[in-house]
C-alpha positions as CSV (number, residue, x, y, z in Angstrom):
1,M,-12.7,-105.1,-35.9
2,L,-12.2,-101.4,-35.7
3,L,-8.5,-101.7,-36.7
4,F,-9.5,-103.9,-39.7
5,A,-12.0,-101.2,-40.7
6,L,-9.1,-98.7,-40.7
7,L,-6.9,-101.0,-42.7
8,S,-9.6,-101.4,-45.3
9,V,-9.3,-97.7,-46.1
10,F,-6.1,-98.4,-48.0
11,W,-7.8,-100.5,-50.7
12,S,-10.9,-98.4,-51.0
13,D,-11.5,-96.6,-54.3
14,F,-12.4,-93.5,-52.2
15,A,-9.8,-93.7,-49.5
16,F,-10.3,-90.1,-48.2
17,V,-14.0,-90.5,-48.0
18,S,-13.7,-93.9,-46.3
19,F,-11.2,-92.5,-43.7
20,K,-13.5,-89.6,-42.9
21,R,-16.4,-91.9,-42.3
22,W,-14.2,-94.1,-40.1
23,F,-13.0,-91.1,-38.1
24,R,-16.6,-89.9,-37.7
25,D,-17.7,-93.3,-36.4
26,L,-14.7,-93.4,-34.0
27,G,-16.4,-90.5,-32.1
28,N,-19.3,-92.8,-31.3
29,Y,-17.0,-95.3,-29.6
30,L,-15.4,-92.5,-27.6
31,S,-18.8,-91.2,-26.5
32,I,-19.5,-94.7,-25.1
33,L,-16.2,-94.6,-23.2
34,V,-17.2,-91.3,-21.6
35,V,-20.3,-93.0,-20.1
36,L,-18.4,-96.0,-19.0
37,S,-15.8,-93.9,-17.2
38,D,-18.4,-93.1,-14.6
39,P,-17.7,-94.8,-11.2
40,R,-21.2,-96.5,-11.6
41,P,-21.4,-97.5,-15.3
42,L,-24.6,-99.5,-15.0
43,E,-26.5,-96.5,-13.5
44,A,-24.8,-94.2,-16.0
45,V,-26.0,-96.3,-19.0
46,R,-29.5,-96.5,-17.5
47,T,-29.6,-92.7,-17.0
48,V,-28.5,-92.0,-20.6
49,L,-31.1,-94.4,-22.1
50,R,-33.8,-93.0,-19.8
51,R,-33.1,-89.3,-20.7
52,F,-32.8,-90.2,-24.3
53,S,-36.2,-92.0,-24.4
54,Y,-37.9,-89.3,-22.2
55,L,-36.8,-86.6,-24.6
56,L,-37.3,-88.1,-28.1
57,I,-40.6,-90.0,-27.8
58,P,-42.7,-87.0,-26.6
59,L,-40.9,-84.9,-29.1
60,C,-41.9,-87.3,-31.9
61,V,-45.5,-87.1,-30.7
62,L,-45.4,-83.3,-30.6
63,L,-43.9,-83.0,-34.1
64,I,-46.2,-85.5,-35.7
65,K,-49.4,-84.2,-34.1
66,Y,-48.8,-80.4,-34.1
67,F,-46.0,-79.7,-36.5
68,P,-46.7,-82.1,-39.4
69,W,-44.5,-80.1,-41.8
70,I,-41.6,-81.3,-39.6
71,G,-42.8,-84.7,-38.4
72,K,-43.9,-85.9,-41.9
73,Q,-42.1,-86.3,-45.2
74,N,-43.0,-87.5,-48.7
75,E,-41.4,-90.5,-50.3
76,I,-39.2,-89.7,-53.2
77,W,-40.7,-92.1,-55.7
78,T,-44.4,-92.5,-54.7
79,G,-45.0,-89.2,-53.0
80,A,-46.8,-90.9,-50.2
81,N,-46.7,-89.4,-46.7
82,M,-44.5,-91.1,-44.2
83,Y,-44.0,-90.2,-40.5
84,V,-40.4,-89.4,-39.4
85,G,-41.0,-87.5,-36.1
86,A,-37.8,-86.3,-34.6
87,T,-35.7,-88.6,-36.9
88,T,-34.7,-88.3,-40.5
89,S,-36.5,-91.3,-42.1
90,K,-39.3,-93.8,-41.5
91,N,-36.9,-96.6,-40.7
92,M,-35.0,-94.5,-38.1
93,L,-38.3,-93.6,-36.5
94,G,-39.0,-97.3,-36.2
95,V,-35.6,-98.0,-34.7
96,L,-36.1,-95.2,-32.2
97,C,-39.4,-96.7,-31.1
98,L,-37.8,-100.1,-30.9
99,V,-35.0,-99.0,-28.6
100,C,-37.2,-96.9,-26.4
101,G,-39.9,-99.6,-26.2
102,I,-37.4,-102.3,-25.1
103,F,-36.0,-99.9,-22.5
104,F,-39.5,-99.0,-21.1
105,F,-40.6,-102.6,-20.9
106,W,-37.4,-103.7,-19.2
107,D,-37.6,-100.8,-16.8
108,M,-41.2,-101.8,-15.8
109,V,-40.4,-105.5,-15.4
110,S,-37.2,-104.9,-13.4
111,R,-39.0,-102.5,-11.0
112,W,-42.2,-104.5,-10.7
113,P,-41.2,-106.4,-7.5
114,E,-40.9,-103.1,-5.7
115,R,-44.1,-101.6,-7.1
116,K,-45.6,-101.1,-3.6
117,E,-43.2,-98.3,-3.0
118,R,-44.8,-95.0,-4.0
119,R,-41.7,-93.6,-5.7
120,V,-41.2,-96.8,-7.7
121,W,-44.9,-97.0,-8.7
122,R,-44.7,-93.5,-10.1
123,I,-41.7,-94.5,-12.3
124,I,-43.6,-97.6,-13.5
125,F,-46.7,-95.5,-14.3
126,L,-44.6,-93.1,-16.3
127,D,-43.0,-96.1,-18.2
128,I,-46.5,-97.4,-19.0
129,L,-47.6,-94.0,-20.3
130,L,-44.5,-93.6,-22.4
131,M,-44.7,-97.2,-23.7
132,G,-48.2,-96.3,-25.0
133,M,-46.9,-93.3,-26.7
134,T,-44.1,-95.4,-28.2
135,L,-46.5,-98.0,-29.6
136,W,-48.6,-95.2,-31.1
137,V,-45.6,-93.7,-32.9
138,L,-44.4,-97.1,-34.0
139,H,-47.9,-97.8,-35.5
140,L,-47.6,-94.6,-37.5
141,A,-44.1,-95.4,-38.6
142,S,-45.4,-98.7,-40.1
143,S,-42.0,-100.4,-39.7
144,A,-42.7,-104.1,-39.8
145,T,-39.1,-105.1,-38.8
146,S,-39.1,-102.8,-35.7
147,S,-42.6,-104.0,-34.7
148,V,-41.6,-107.7,-34.8
149,C,-38.3,-107.1,-33.1
150,L,-39.9,-105.1,-30.3
151,A,-42.3,-108.0,-29.6
152,L,-39.3,-110.4,-29.7
153,G,-37.3,-108.2,-27.3
154,C,-40.1,-107.9,-24.8
155,F,-40.7,-111.6,-24.9
156,V,-37.0,-112.3,-24.1
157,I,-37.1,-109.9,-21.2
158,A,-40.3,-111.4,-19.8
159,A,-38.9,-114.9,-20.2
160,A,-35.7,-114.0,-18.4
161,H,-37.6,-112.5,-15.5
162,T,-39.8,-115.5,-14.9
163,R,-39.0,-117.9,-12.0
164,R,-38.0,-120.6,-14.4
165,G,-35.9,-118.3,-16.4
166,K,-34.0,-117.1,-13.3
167,R,-33.5,-120.7,-12.0
168,N,-32.5,-122.2,-15.3
169,P,-31.0,-119.5,-17.6
170,G,-29.3,-122.2,-19.6
171,L,-32.6,-123.0,-21.4
172,L,-32.9,-119.4,-22.6
173,K,-29.2,-119.4,-23.7
174,V,-29.8,-122.4,-26.0
175,L,-33.3,-121.4,-27.3
176,I,-32.3,-118.0,-28.7
177,P,-29.5,-119.2,-31.1
178,T,-31.5,-122.3,-32.0
179,F,-34.5,-120.2,-32.9
180,F,-32.4,-117.9,-35.0
181,V,-30.8,-120.8,-36.9
182,L,-34.3,-122.4,-37.4
183,Y,-35.6,-119.1,-38.7
184,L,-32.7,-118.8,-41.3
185,I,-33.3,-122.4,-42.5
186,L,-37.1,-121.8,-42.9
187,A,-36.8,-118.3,-44.4
188,F,-34.0,-118.9,-46.9
189,G,-33.6,-122.7,-47.2
190,F,-37.3,-123.4,-47.7
191,N,-38.2,-120.0,-49.2
192,L,-40.6,-119.0,-46.5
193,N,-39.7,-115.3,-46.5
194,G,-42.8,-114.5,-48.4
195,S,-45.2,-116.2,-46.0
196,L,-43.4,-114.6,-43.0
197,A,-43.6,-111.2,-44.6
198,Q,-47.3,-111.5,-45.4
199,T,-48.1,-112.2,-41.8
200,V,-46.8,-108.8,-40.8
201,G,-48.5,-107.0,-43.7
202,R,-45.7,-106.9,-46.3
203,N,-45.4,-108.4,-49.8
204,G,-43.7,-111.7,-50.5
205,N,-40.4,-110.2,-51.7
206,L,-39.8,-108.3,-48.5
207,T,-40.6,-105.0,-50.2
208,G,-38.1,-105.7,-52.9
209,R,-35.3,-106.8,-50.7
210,T,-34.8,-110.2,-52.2
211,E,-34.3,-108.7,-55.7
212,L,-31.9,-106.2,-54.3
213,W,-29.8,-108.9,-52.6
214,K,-29.5,-110.8,-55.9
215,I,-28.4,-107.7,-57.7
216,L,-25.8,-106.9,-55.0
217,L,-24.4,-110.4,-54.9
218,S,-24.1,-110.5,-58.7
219,M,-21.6,-107.6,-58.6
220,H,-18.8,-109.9,-57.5
221,T,-16.9,-107.6,-55.2
222,N,-13.7,-108.8,-53.5
223,P,-14.9,-111.8,-51.5
224,L,-12.0,-111.6,-49.0
225,V,-11.6,-107.9,-48.1
226,G,-14.5,-106.1,-49.8
227,T,-14.5,-102.6,-51.3
228,G,-13.2,-100.8,-48.2
229,Y,-14.9,-99.2,-45.1
230,E,-18.2,-97.7,-46.1
231,S,-17.1,-97.5,-49.8
232,F,-19.5,-99.7,-51.6
233,W,-22.2,-97.2,-52.1
234,L,-20.0,-94.7,-54.0
235,G,-19.1,-94.0,-57.6
236,S,-19.8,-96.3,-60.4
237,R,-21.2,-99.1,-58.2
238,L,-23.9,-96.8,-56.9
239,E,-24.8,-95.7,-60.5
240,W,-25.0,-99.4,-61.6
241,V,-27.3,-100.3,-58.7
242,Y,-29.5,-97.3,-59.6
243,Q,-29.9,-98.7,-63.1
244,K,-31.0,-102.0,-61.8
245,F,-33.0,-100.9,-58.8
246,T,-34.8,-97.8,-57.4
247,Y,-33.2,-95.3,-55.1
248,V,-31.4,-97.2,-52.4
249,N,-28.2,-96.6,-50.4
250,E,-27.9,-99.7,-48.2
251,A,-28.2,-103.5,-48.7
252,H,-31.1,-103.8,-46.2
253,N,-29.2,-106.7,-44.6
254,G,-26.5,-106.1,-42.1
255,Y,-24.5,-109.2,-42.8
256,L,-24.5,-108.5,-46.6
257,E,-23.6,-104.9,-46.0
258,V,-20.5,-105.9,-44.0
259,Y,-19.6,-108.5,-46.7
260,L,-19.8,-105.8,-49.5
261,N,-17.6,-103.3,-47.6
262,Q,-15.2,-105.6,-45.7
263,G,-15.5,-109.0,-47.3
264,S,-15.4,-112.4,-45.6
265,I,-12.9,-111.1,-43.0
266,G,-15.2,-108.4,-41.8
267,L,-18.1,-110.8,-41.7
268,F,-16.0,-113.2,-39.7
269,L,-15.1,-110.5,-37.2
270,I,-18.7,-109.5,-36.8
271,C,-19.7,-113.1,-36.1
272,A,-16.8,-113.4,-33.6
273,F,-18.0,-110.2,-31.9
274,L,-21.5,-111.5,-31.6
275,V,-20.4,-114.8,-30.2
276,G,-18.1,-113.1,-27.7
277,S,-20.7,-110.7,-26.6
278,Y,-23.2,-113.5,-26.2
279,R,-20.9,-115.4,-23.9
280,T,-20.3,-112.2,-21.9
281,I,-24.1,-111.7,-21.5
282,C,-24.8,-115.3,-20.6
283,A,-22.1,-115.2,-17.9
284,R,-24.2,-112.4,-16.2
285,L,-27.4,-114.5,-16.1
286,R,-26.1,-116.6,-13.3
287,P,-26.3,-115.1,-10.7
288,F,-29.2,-113.3,-12.3
289,S,-28.8,-109.6,-13.1
290,N,-31.6,-107.3,-14.2
291,F,-29.3,-105.6,-16.6
292,A,-28.4,-109.0,-18.2
293,S,-32.0,-109.5,-19.4
294,F,-31.9,-106.1,-21.1
295,S,-28.5,-107.0,-22.7
296,L,-29.9,-110.4,-23.9
297,A,-32.9,-108.7,-25.4
298,L,-30.7,-106.2,-27.3
299,W,-28.5,-109.0,-28.5
300,T,-31.4,-111.0,-29.8
301,V,-33.0,-108.0,-31.5
302,L,-29.7,-107.0,-33.2
303,L,-29.3,-110.5,-34.5
304,F,-32.8,-110.6,-36.1
305,Y,-33.0,-106.9,-37.1
306,N,-29.9,-107.2,-39.4
307,V,-31.7,-109.8,-41.5
308,T,-33.8,-107.1,-43.2
309,E,-32.0,-103.9,-42.2
310,A,-28.3,-102.8,-42.1
311,A,-27.7,-101.9,-38.4
312,F,-24.1,-103.0,-37.9
313,K,-22.9,-99.5,-38.8
314,S,-21.4,-97.8,-35.7
315,S,-23.4,-94.7,-36.4
316,H,-26.7,-96.7,-36.4
317,L,-28.9,-96.2,-33.3
318,M,-29.5,-99.9,-32.9
319,C,-25.8,-100.7,-32.9
320,L,-25.0,-97.8,-30.5
321,T,-27.6,-99.0,-28.0
322,F,-26.3,-102.5,-28.2
323,L,-22.7,-101.3,-27.5
324,F,-24.1,-99.3,-24.5
325,G,-26.2,-102.0,-23.0
326,A,-25.1,-105.4,-24.1
327,I,-21.4,-105.8,-23.9
328,A,-19.8,-102.4,-23.1
329,V,-20.8,-102.2,-19.5
330,P,-18.3,-104.2,-17.5
331,E,-19.9,-105.9,-14.6
332,R,-16.6,-106.3,-12.9
333,V,-16.1,-102.5,-12.8
334,K,-19.0,-102.3,-10.5
335,D,-17.4,-104.9,-8.2
336,K,-14.0,-103.2,-8.3
337,V,-15.5,-99.9,-7.4
338,S,-17.6,-101.4,-4.5
339,S,-14.5,-103.2,-3.2
340,A,-12.4,-100.1,-3.5
341,V,-14.8,-98.1,-1.3
342,P,-14.5,-99.3,2.3
343,D,-17.7,-100.6,3.9
344,D,-19.5,-98.2,6.2
345,S,-19.3,-100.5,9.2
346,R,-15.6,-101.1,8.8
347,L,-15.0,-97.5,8.3
348,T,-16.9,-96.7,11.5
349,G,-14.9,-99.3,13.4
350,Q,-11.7,-97.8,12.2
351,L,-12.7,-94.4,13.3
352,R,-13.7,-95.7,16.7
353,T,-10.3,-97.4,17.2
354,S,-8.3,-94.6,15.6
355,P,-5.3,-93.5,17.8
356,M,-6.3,-89.9,17.1
357,E,-9.7,-90.4,18.8
358,P,-9.6,-92.2,22.2
359,T,-12.2,-94.9,22.8
360,A,-14.7,-94.9,25.6
361,V,-12.5,-97.2,27.7
362,Q,-9.5,-94.9,27.4
363,R,-11.6,-92.0,28.4
């Protein structure tokens, strides 16, 4: 997928700009490899996510409450106030709350069986406190997509940690793809997008997204290879969209965004990536792994989130978190490291029988 993105630079109308964006995004993958190079990659990812969440959520509260000239912005067209916190836009603030909220909820649920220990209870209490702060910031961000996806992610984690979910993970494996397909059929096949949007406080056209999708599909870009990596929103195409629509620089649909930039081939690679990562995650559910439930929640959220937002970009926070938690952490690395390190009991036995140190009988 990354190599095809590099190849698409050659047929882009803005090859140099496309290559610069590809090279910039390559640094995100390298940063993931830095974390995974740790001898304990699972703990490394958990530490990165924890420090990331502990820093940014309180910072958003601080900026919104006490430094509003930084934590708030005005919309370009309406002039209305919108909360951005420590991010650059309202939607990115919603994504930040989505990622942190899923992490805090998963951390609470995974530690709950050990809640009688004082140290563990302190961590759970801190997670509850920060979860409350996250929900408050998410309410101010007024991001319907992030709110719905947060509830969905928490539901997946809770279902995976139930006794039935641990004993029979196959049921959860089947329900999630089935529910997504059912959602697509109802939302687009039976035109129920309007009703679904109104239930979360949005208008029937998904805040203008349906009109935007029609405009973008009517442009008839190359259906096979697209316009080139991150090249669609450049030049005359961007000017033409501005004439038909208001200020916008993304398709507000991850699958459509991939199709416009990299065509059907790029969309096929994305789907193959999702299927492969889902099989990897499901393989970790038996025997049950706490981290597998977090990975499954991220996979589910990414699947639904990209219906109304474009999050398949490697620079997007949602996609980066998915790469960190869902498929990038190799479970087998942990096994290899543990097997490479000798067991303490075996090591003690070797020391006792070492020819350099006489045993008690020899003495």
